[in-house]
C-alpha positions as CSV (number, residue, x, y, z in Angstrom):
1,M,-20.5,8.5,1.7
2,D,-19.3,11.9,3.0
3,T,-16.5,13.5,1.2
4,L,-13.3,14.3,3.1
5,R,-12.7,17.8,4.4
6,L,-9.6,19.6,5.4
7,S,-10.6,19.1,9.1
8,D,-10.4,15.3,8.5
9,I,-6.7,15.5,7.6
10,K,-4.2,15.2,10.5
11,P,-1.1,17.4,10.4
12,L,2.0,15.3,10.0
13,S,3.0,15.9,13.6
14,E,-0.3,14.2,14.7
15,Y,-0.3,11.6,11.9
16,E,3.2,10.2,12.5
17,P,2.5,8.8,16.1
18,I,-0.7,7.0,14.9
19,R,0.6,6.0,11.4
20,K,1.7,2.4,12.2
21,E,-1.7,1.4,13.7
22,F,-3.7,3.3,11.0
23,R,-1.6,1.7,8.2
24,E,-2.1,-1.8,9.6
25,R,-5.9,-1.2,9.8
26,I,-6.0,0.0,6.2
27,I,-3.9,-2.9,5.0
28,A,-6.4,-5.3,6.7
29,L,-9.3,-3.3,5.3
30,K,-7.9,-3.4,1.7
31,K,-7.5,-7.2,1.9
32,R,-11.3,-7.4,2.2
33,R,-11.8,-4.8,-0.6
34,R,-9.3,-6.3,-3.1
35,V,-10.5,-8.6,-6.0
36,S,-8.1,-10.1,-8.5
37,L,-9.6,-10.4,-12.0
38,G,-7.6,-12.8,-14.1
39,D,-3.9,-12.7,-14.0
40,R,-3.5,-9.0,-15.1
41,M,-6.1,-7.0,-13.2
42,T,-6.9,-6.2,-9.6
43,L,-9.7,-3.9,-8.3
44,V,-9.4,-2.3,-5.0
45,F,-12.8,-0.9,-3.9
46,E,-12.2,2.4,-2.3
47,N,-14.0,4.0,0.6
48,R,-13.5,7.1,2.8
49,D,-10.9,5.4,5.0
50,T,-8.8,4.0,2.1
51,L,-8.7,7.5,0.5
52,L,-8.0,9.2,3.7
53,F,-5.0,7.0,4.1
54,Q,-3.9,7.8,0.5
55,I,-4.0,11.5,1.3
56,Q,-2.2,11.2,4.6
57,E,0.5,9.1,3.0
58,M,0.9,11.6,0.1
59,M,1.3,14.4,2.6
60,R,3.9,12.4,4.4
61,V,6.0,11.3,1.4
62,E,5.8,14.7,-0.4
63,H,6.1,16.8,2.8
64,I,2.8,18.7,2.1
65,Y,2.0,21.2,4.8
66,D,0.3,24.0,2.9
67,P,-3.5,23.8,3.4
68,A,-4.1,24.9,-0.3
69,K,-2.0,21.9,-1.5
70,I,-3.8,19.6,0.9
71,Q,-7.1,20.8,-0.5
72,D,-5.8,20.0,-4.0
73,E,-5.3,16.4,-2.8
74,L,-8.8,16.4,-1.4
75,N,-10.1,17.7,-4.7
76,T,-8.3,14.9,-6.5
77,Y,-9.4,12.0,-4.2
78,N,-12.9,13.0,-3.2
79,P,-14.4,12.2,-6.6
80,L,-13.3,8.6,-6.0
81,I,-15.6,8.2,-3.0
82,A,-18.7,6.2,-4.0
83,G,-22.0,8.0,-4.2
84,P,-25.2,6.5,-2.9
85,G,-25.8,3.0,-4.3
86,E,-22.4,2.9,-5.9
87,L,-19.2,0.9,-5.5
88,S,-16.1,2.7,-6.5
89,A,-12.8,1.0,-7.3
90,T,-9.3,1.6,-8.5
91,L,-8.5,-0.9,-11.3
92,F,-4.8,-1.8,-11.7
93,I,-3.5,-3.5,-14.8
94,E,-0.5,-5.4,-13.4
95,I,2.4,-6.0,-15.6
96,T,5.6,-7.3,-14.1
97,E,7.5,-7.8,-17.4
98,S,8.8,-4.2,-18.1
99,E,9.7,-5.1,-21.7
100,R,6.0,-6.1,-22.3
101,I,4.2,-3.1,-20.8
102,K,3.4,-1.4,-24.2
103,E,2.4,-4.7,-25.8
104,I,0.1,-5.7,-23.0
105,L,-1.6,-2.3,-22.6
106,D,-2.0,-2.0,-26.4
107,G,-3.7,-5.4,-26.3
108,L,-6.1,-4.3,-23.6
109,Q,-7.3,-1.2,-25.5
110,G,-11.1,-0.9,-25.1
111,I,-11.2,-2.5,-21.6
112,D,-12.5,0.8,-20.4
113,D,-15.4,1.0,-22.9
114,G,-18.1,0.5,-20.4
115,R,-19.0,-3.0,-21.7
116,S,-16.0,-5.0,-20.7
117,V,-15.8,-5.0,-16.9
118,Y,-18.9,-5.7,-14.9
119,L,-20.4,-6.9,-11.6
120,E,-22.5,-9.9,-12.1
121,L,-25.5,-10.6,-9.8
122,G,-27.1,-13.9,-10.8
123,T,-27.7,-13.4,-14.6
124,E,-27.7,-9.6,-14.4
125,R,-24.7,-7.5,-15.4
126,I,-23.9,-4.1,-13.9
127,Y,-21.2,-2.5,-16.2
128,G,-18.5,-0.4,-14.8
129,R,-18.4,3.2,-15.7
130,F,-14.8,4.3,-16.2
131,E,-13.5,7.8,-15.3
132,E,-12.5,9.5,-18.5
133,G,-9.0,10.8,-19.2
134,H,-7.0,7.6,-18.4
135,S,-6.7,6.4,-22.0
136,K,-6.5,7.8,-25.5
137,E,-7.3,6.3,-28.8
138,D,-3.7,4.8,-29.0
139,K,-2.7,4.6,-25.3
140,L,-4.2,2.9,-22.3
141,S,-3.3,3.7,-18.7
142,A,-2.4,1.0,-16.2
143,V,-4.6,2.6,-13.6
144,H,-8.3,3.4,-13.9
145,Y,-11.1,4.5,-11.7
146,V,-14.4,2.7,-12.2
147,R,-17.9,2.9,-10.6
148,F,-20.7,0.3,-10.5
149,R,-24.1,1.9,-9.9
150,L,-26.6,-0.5,-8.4
151,S,-30.4,0.0,-8.2
152,P,-32.1,-0.6,-4.8
153,E,-33.1,-4.1,-6.0
154,Q,-29.5,-4.9,-7.1
155,R,-28.2,-3.6,-3.7
156,A,-30.6,-6.0,-1.9
157,A,-29.5,-8.9,-4.3
158,F,-25.8,-8.1,-3.5
159,R,-26.5,-8.4,0.2
160,N,-28.3,-11.7,-0.3
161,E,-25.7,-14.4,0.2
162,K,-27.8,-16.9,-1.8
163,M,-27.5,-14.7,-4.9
164,P,-24.2,-15.5,-6.7
165,A,-22.1,-12.4,-7.2
166,A,-18.9,-12.1,-9.3
167,L,-16.7,-9.5,-10.9
168,A,-16.0,-10.2,-14.5
169,A,-14.2,-9.0,-17.6
170,D,-15.1,-9.8,-21.2
171,H,-12.5,-8.5,-23.5
172,P,-10.6,-10.3,-26.4
173,K,-7.4,-10.2,-24.4
174,C,-8.9,-10.6,-20.9
175,R,-11.8,-13.0,-20.1
176,A,-12.0,-13.6,-16.4
177,R,-14.6,-14.1,-13.7
178,T,-14.0,-14.0,-9.9
179,L,-16.7,-15.0,-7.5
180,L,-17.0,-12.6,-4.6
181,D,-16.5,-14.3,-1.3
182,A,-18.6,-13.6,1.8
183,A,-16.0,-11.4,3.4
184,V,-15.7,-9.2,0.3
185,R,-19.5,-9.0,-0.1
186,E,-20.0,-8.1,3.6
187,E,-17.3,-5.4,3.3
188,L,-18.6,-3.9,0.1
189,G,-22.2,-4.1,1.2
190,K,-21.3,-1.4,3.8
191,D,-20.8,1.0,0.8
192,L,-24.2,0.3,-0.7
193,I,-26.3,2.6,1.5
């Protein structure tokens, strides 16, 4: 997918009139790109549009007008756009009990080790590669960026509705598996060029 450029970003005066419609479109899009994994994790598979929305909303909320600062946002979000043959997702560890945040995150240490979260195609596992810098030896972040790189054969298998496809986690504190429905597969298949 093409990265976002400064010319893709609408100034706030142009964004505000179209925001409601754009926001509704992105909410509907994210529904087809969101996968719950167990009771604690959700992955939202990002694409150019979801990230464009993030940047536009960041500009709106933080009143960013300076092109250099907008470029900083582009530099932050562009690496989240999937490369050829990849799916890119934001993984959220969802904790609603504020008094248990540390306990739960401590228990999930190692979830980002590259062997715990994977895409399953039939009997084949495609392990997620986590972006570094979101955890330390003694501290785990609640938000991670993860990529799944698929070979041409795996991309074809993903598009084959007869091939079972699931998202899974295999960690001592989180064992979960979610079958990907047809709508999610169709949507994510657009990313696998």
